[in-house]
C-alpha positions as CSV (number, residue, x, y, z in Angstrom):
1,M,9.4,29.4,13.8
2,T,7.5,27.9,16.8
3,A,4.1,27.1,15.2
4,E,2.4,26.6,11.8
5,P,-0.7,28.8,11.4
6,K,-2.1,26.4,8.8
7,A,-1.7,23.5,11.2
8,P,-2.5,24.7,14.8
9,G,-1.0,22.5,17.5
10,A,1.1,20.5,15.1
11,A,4.0,18.6,16.7
12,A,6.1,19.0,13.6
13,V,5.8,20.2,10.0
14,Y,7.5,19.3,6.8
15,L,9.3,22.4,5.7
16,Y,10.2,20.6,2.4
17,R,9.7,17.1,1.1
18,E,11.1,15.9,-2.2
19,E,10.4,12.5,-3.9
20,T,12.1,11.6,-7.2
21,T,11.6,8.5,-9.3
22,I,14.1,8.0,-12.2
23,D,13.2,5.0,-14.4
24,A,16.5,5.0,-16.3
25,D,18.4,4.4,-13.0
26,H,15.7,2.2,-11.4
27,T,15.7,4.5,-8.3
28,Y,13.3,6.3,-6.0
29,S,14.8,8.9,-3.6
30,I,13.4,11.0,-0.8
31,Y,14.7,14.1,0.9
32,V,12.9,15.5,4.0
33,R,13.4,18.7,5.9
34,L,11.2,18.7,9.0
35,K,10.8,21.2,11.9
36,V,10.1,20.0,15.4
37,L,7.6,22.2,17.1
38,T,6.8,20.3,20.4
39,E,8.1,17.6,22.6
40,K,5.9,15.1,20.8
41,G,7.5,16.2,17.5
42,K,10.8,14.8,18.7
43,D,9.4,11.3,17.8
44,Y,9.9,12.2,14.1
45,A,13.7,11.8,14.7
46,N,13.0,8.0,14.4
47,V,13.1,7.1,10.8
48,S,12.5,3.7,9.2
49,V,12.8,2.5,5.6
50,Q,11.5,-0.8,4.3
51,Y,13.1,-2.8,1.5
52,G,13.2,-6.4,0.3
53,S,12.8,-9.1,-2.4
54,Q,10.2,-11.3,-3.9
55,S,10.2,-14.7,-5.6
56,D,9.5,-13.2,-9.1
57,G,13.0,-11.5,-9.1
58,F,11.8,-8.1,-7.9
59,S,14.1,-6.6,-5.2
60,Y,15.0,-3.3,-3.9
61,S,17.8,-2.1,-1.7
62,I,18.7,1.1,0.2
63,E,21.6,3.3,-0.9
64,S,22.9,6.7,0.2
65,L,21.1,6.9,3.6
66,A,22.1,10.1,5.5
67,G,20.7,12.5,8.1
68,R,21.4,15.3,10.4
69,T,19.9,17.5,13.1
70,V,20.2,21.3,12.9
71,H,19.7,23.2,16.1
72,S,18.1,26.7,16.4
73,D,21.5,28.3,16.9
74,G,22.8,26.7,13.6
75,T,24.7,23.9,15.2
76,V,24.7,20.8,12.9
77,I,24.9,17.3,14.3
78,P,25.2,14.6,11.6
79,F,23.9,11.1,12.0
80,T,27.1,9.0,12.1
81,G,25.8,5.8,13.5
82,K,24.8,2.6,11.6
83,P,21.1,2.0,10.9
84,Y,19.5,-0.8,12.8
85,Q,18.4,-3.6,10.4
86,R,15.6,-6.1,11.1
87,L,13.4,-8.6,9.4
88,I,9.8,-7.4,9.2
89,E,8.2,-10.4,7.3
90,K,9.4,-13.5,5.6
91,T,7.0,-15.7,3.5
92,H,7.6,-18.3,0.9
93,G,9.6,-16.5,-1.7
94,S,9.6,-13.0,-0.3
95,K,11.3,-11.0,2.4
96,T,10.7,-7.5,3.8
97,M,13.4,-5.8,5.8
98,E,13.7,-2.5,7.6
99,K,16.5,-0.1,8.3
100,A,15.8,2.3,11.1
101,F,17.8,5.1,12.7
102,T,17.4,7.9,15.1
103,L,18.6,11.4,14.3
104,P,20.9,12.7,17.1
105,S,20.4,15.4,19.7
106,V,16.9,16.5,18.8
107,E,15.3,19.4,20.6
108,V,12.1,21.4,20.2
109,G,13.0,23.9,17.5
110,S,15.4,21.5,15.7
111,I,15.3,20.9,12.0
112,L,15.6,17.3,11.0
113,E,17.0,16.4,7.6
114,Y,17.4,13.0,6.0
115,R,17.6,11.4,2.6
116,Y,17.8,7.9,1.1
117,K,17.6,6.2,-2.2
118,L,15.9,2.9,-3.0
119,H,17.4,1.0,-6.0
120,F,15.2,-1.5,-7.8
121,G,17.2,-4.5,-9.0
122,G,17.1,-5.9,-12.5
123,N,15.1,-4.2,-15.2
124,W,12.1,-3.4,-13.0
125,L,10.3,-0.1,-13.2
126,V,8.1,1.1,-10.3
127,A,5.6,3.9,-10.9
128,P,5.7,6.5,-8.1
129,T,3.0,6.7,-5.5
130,W,2.9,10.1,-4.0
131,T,1.1,10.5,-0.7
132,V,0.8,14.2,-0.5
133,Q,-1.6,14.4,2.5
134,Q,0.2,12.8,5.5
135,D,0.2,13.0,9.2
136,L,2.2,16.3,9.1
137,F,1.4,19.5,7.3
138,M,3.7,20.1,4.3
139,R,4.7,23.7,3.6
140,K,6.4,22.8,0.3
141,G,6.7,19.6,-1.8
142,Y,8.4,18.7,-5.0
143,F,7.6,15.4,-6.8
144,L,9.5,14.3,-9.9
145,W,9.1,11.3,-12.1
146,K,11.6,10.9,-14.9
147,A,9.6,8.3,-16.8
148,T,11.1,5.9,-19.3
149,V,11.0,6.5,-23.0
150,E,11.7,2.8,-23.6
151,R,9.0,0.2,-24.5
152,V,7.8,-1.5,-21.4
153,S,6.2,-4.9,-20.9
154,D,4.0,-6.2,-18.1
155,S,5.8,-8.7,-15.8
156,A,2.9,-11.2,-15.8
157,S,1.6,-11.2,-19.4
158,H,4.8,-9.8,-21.1
159,K,2.6,-7.7,-23.3
160,L,4.0,-4.3,-24.3
161,S,2.4,-1.3,-22.5
162,K,0.8,1.3,-24.6
163,G,1.4,4.3,-22.4
164,I,1.6,5.7,-18.9
165,S,-1.3,7.3,-17.1
166,W,-1.7,8.9,-13.7
167,T,-4.4,10.2,-11.5
168,H,-4.5,12.6,-8.6
169,T,-6.9,13.4,-5.8
170,L,-6.0,16.6,-3.9
171,P,-7.9,18.9,-1.5
172,E,-9.6,22.0,-2.7
173,G,-7.2,24.9,-3.3
174,I,-4.2,22.7,-4.1
175,E,-2.9,22.8,-7.7
176,V,-0.8,20.4,-9.7
177,K,1.4,21.9,-12.3
178,R,2.5,19.3,-14.8
179,A,5.5,19.9,-17.0
180,T,7.0,17.8,-19.8
181,S,9.9,18.2,-22.1
182,K,11.7,16.3,-24.8
183,G,12.8,12.8,-23.7
184,S,11.9,11.1,-20.4
185,F,10.8,13.9,-18.1
186,D,7.6,14.4,-16.1
187,K,7.3,16.4,-12.9
188,A,4.6,17.6,-10.6
189,I,4.8,20.6,-8.4
190,I,2.3,20.7,-5.6
191,S,1.4,24.1,-4.2
192,S,-1.5,25.8,-2.3
């Protein structure tokens, strides 16, 4: 694959992007498989993930960060370094940090793969925000939210919530298939 007909001139494309939020584990995870199509596409080897804490007790940390580069001939070069960590912003009672890393030995034609998991501390639940339309064309995406079945209260008012709602805005021709099953399970599959 040297180009994407649905995104002429693209520097890179998402072959697959998966985002999963599991309320019971207080986690959000992401997996990306990206194809580099041009020299400019090699910039996508630079990956950064933000995390931090706030004065109200909300915090989140990064777990299970991994990545690799796969060359056209099938050679696999894993990321074995240590992510660079830096402070982005610090205000009274909150701190935002970033972990950044560069996938190794990237060439035009390489496939870049990386994954990480954010863990939300305490008993916090964070509703997923799925940005389906991004800088890069996405050939296939999978978005999963395993919502809680527990009663939930608002952090400010401590009132119990009455339910969970969601909205979506997608371009013409894109379809969301929603599936539910017994227990805490909700997923959306985006397809064109």
